[in-house]
MIDREN-349833 format. One record per residue (C-alpha): residue in three letters; z, x, y; chain; residue number from 1. Coordinates in pm, whole numbers. Layout:
# MIDREN-349833
[Ala,[Z,X,Y],A,NUM];
...
END
This chain:
# MIDREN-349833
[Met,[-15918,4918,-791],A,1];
[Ala,[-15600,5074,-926],A,2];
[Gln,[-15649,4892,-1256],A,3];
[Ala,[-15970,5086,-1315],A,4];
[Leu,[-15779,5414,-1321],A,5];
[Arg,[-15514,5301,-1569],A,6];
[Pro,[-15611,5292,-1937],A,7];
[Asn,[-15553,4964,-2116],A,8];
[Thr,[-15345,5041,-2425],A,9];
[Ala,[-15212,4688,-2478],A,10];
[Gly,[-15501,4589,-2705],A,11];
[Ser,[-15526,4915,-2898],A,12];
[Leu,[-15448,4919,-3269],A,13];
[Phe,[-15259,5244,-3223],A,14];
[Ala,[-15070,5129,-2914],A,15];
[Thr,[-14727,5279,-2873],A,16];
[Asp,[-14439,5200,-2646],A,17];
[Gly,[-14425,5555,-2513],A,18];
[Lys,[-14092,5636,-2677],A,19];
[Pro,[-14039,5885,-2960],A,20];
[His,[-13960,5740,-3305],A,21];
[Pro,[-13893,6043,-3526],A,22];
[Leu,[-13742,5851,-3821],A,23];
[Gln,[-14023,5597,-3830],A,24];
[Asp,[-14291,5865,-3796],A,25];
[Thr,[-14133,6063,-4080],A,26];
[Leu,[-14131,5754,-4302],A,27];
[Val,[-14499,5693,-4223],A,28];
[Val,[-14594,6048,-4324],A,29];
[Val,[-14379,6043,-4639],A,30];
[Thr,[-14518,5705,-4745],A,31];
[Leu,[-14877,5818,-4688],A,32];
[Val,[-14828,6143,-4881],A,33];
[Leu,[-14659,5967,-5172],A,34];
[Gly,[-14924,5697,-5170],A,35];
[Val,[-15213,5942,-5184],A,36];
[Thr,[-15036,6141,-5456],A,37];
[Ala,[-14968,5830,-5664],A,38];
[Phe,[-15319,5695,-5614],A,39];
[Ile,[-15497,6016,-5716],A,40];
[Thr,[-15271,6101,-6011],A,41];
[Gly,[-15282,5741,-6133],A,42];
[Phe,[-15637,5796,-6259],A,43];
[Phe,[-15528,6067,-6504],A,44];
[Asp,[-15354,5960,-6825],A,45];
[Gly,[-15145,6275,-6853],A,46];
[Leu,[-15001,6241,-6503],A,47];
[His,[-14853,5894,-6546],A,48];
[Leu,[-14498,6018,-6481],A,49];
[Leu,[-14593,6164,-6144],A,50];
[Ala,[-14803,5862,-6050],A,51];
[Ser,[-14543,5604,-6140],A,52];
[Trp,[-14249,5783,-5978],A,53];
[Ala,[-14442,5878,-5663],A,54];
[Gly,[-14565,5520,-5639],A,55];
[Leu,[-14218,5375,-5682],A,56];
[Val,[-14062,5604,-5421],A,57];
[Gly,[-14358,5541,-5189],A,58];
[Ile,[-14307,5165,-5221],A,59];
[Leu,[-13938,5198,-5140],A,60];
[Thr,[-13987,5428,-4839],A,61];
[Gly,[-14271,5211,-4712],A,62];
[Ala,[-14064,4895,-4741],A,63];
[Tyr,[-13776,5054,-4550],A,64];
[Gly,[-14020,5186,-4292],A,65];
[Gln,[-14164,4838,-4243],A,66];
[Trp,[-13814,4704,-4194],A,67];
[Ile,[-13731,4947,-3911],A,68];
[Ser,[-14079,5003,-3762],A,69];
[Glu,[-14127,4928,-3394],A,70];
[Thr,[-14496,4974,-3317],A,71];
[Thr,[-14828,4864,-3461],A,72];
[Arg,[-14927,5226,-3518],A,73];
[Glu,[-14630,5276,-3752],A,74];
[Arg,[-14694,4951,-3939],A,75];
[Phe,[-15062,5036,-3985],A,76];
[Gly,[-14986,5369,-4152],A,77];
[Leu,[-14709,5217,-4362],A,78];
[Ile,[-14936,4943,-4495],A,79];
[Leu,[-15198,5199,-4599],A,80];
[Gly,[-14933,5407,-4772],A,81];
[Leu,[-14778,5101,-4938],A,82];
[Gly,[-15114,4989,-5074],A,83];
[Ala,[-15194,5331,-5218],A,84];
[Ser,[-14842,5361,-5360],A,85];
[Gly,[-14868,5021,-5524],A,86];
[Val,[-15202,5095,-5687],A,87];
[Gly,[-15083,5436,-5806],A,88];
[Phe,[-14758,5287,-5936],A,89];
[Phe,[-14937,5020,-6138],A,90];
[Leu,[-15191,5270,-6276],A,91];
[Gly,[-14907,5500,-6376],A,92];
[Met,[-14724,5212,-6543],A,93];
[Ala,[-15039,5113,-6731],A,94];
[Asn,[-15088,5468,-6858],A,95];
[Gly,[-14733,5524,-6984],A,96];
[Gly,[-14473,5418,-6732],A,97];
[Leu,[-14173,5581,-6572],A,98];
[Phe,[-14031,5727,-6894],A,99];
[Gly,[-14331,5710,-7130],A,100];
[Gly,[-14341,6002,-7370],A,101];
[Leu,[-13993,6130,-7285],A,102];
[Phe,[-13802,5935,-7547],A,103];
END
């Protein structure tokens, strides 16, 4: 009955290997913050610079995070951040782009 006392984390979406991953966790948080910022500001025409740049940086940090990620939990957060960054980037590009209005 020892198996009844041990939690089964092998099938969990947020399963971890029990080791700390500070770089990967930081990339997840940065990608999520940039993604939410790009997504929200992408809906406003006047904030296209912020949306497009935050989206671009979020895509780059998310891609690097995917490359070095080690657990499903990290990949799950990175995919959410990458999706939001991509949508915000494309909305920002449609409203004026990376340098629209500066030149």
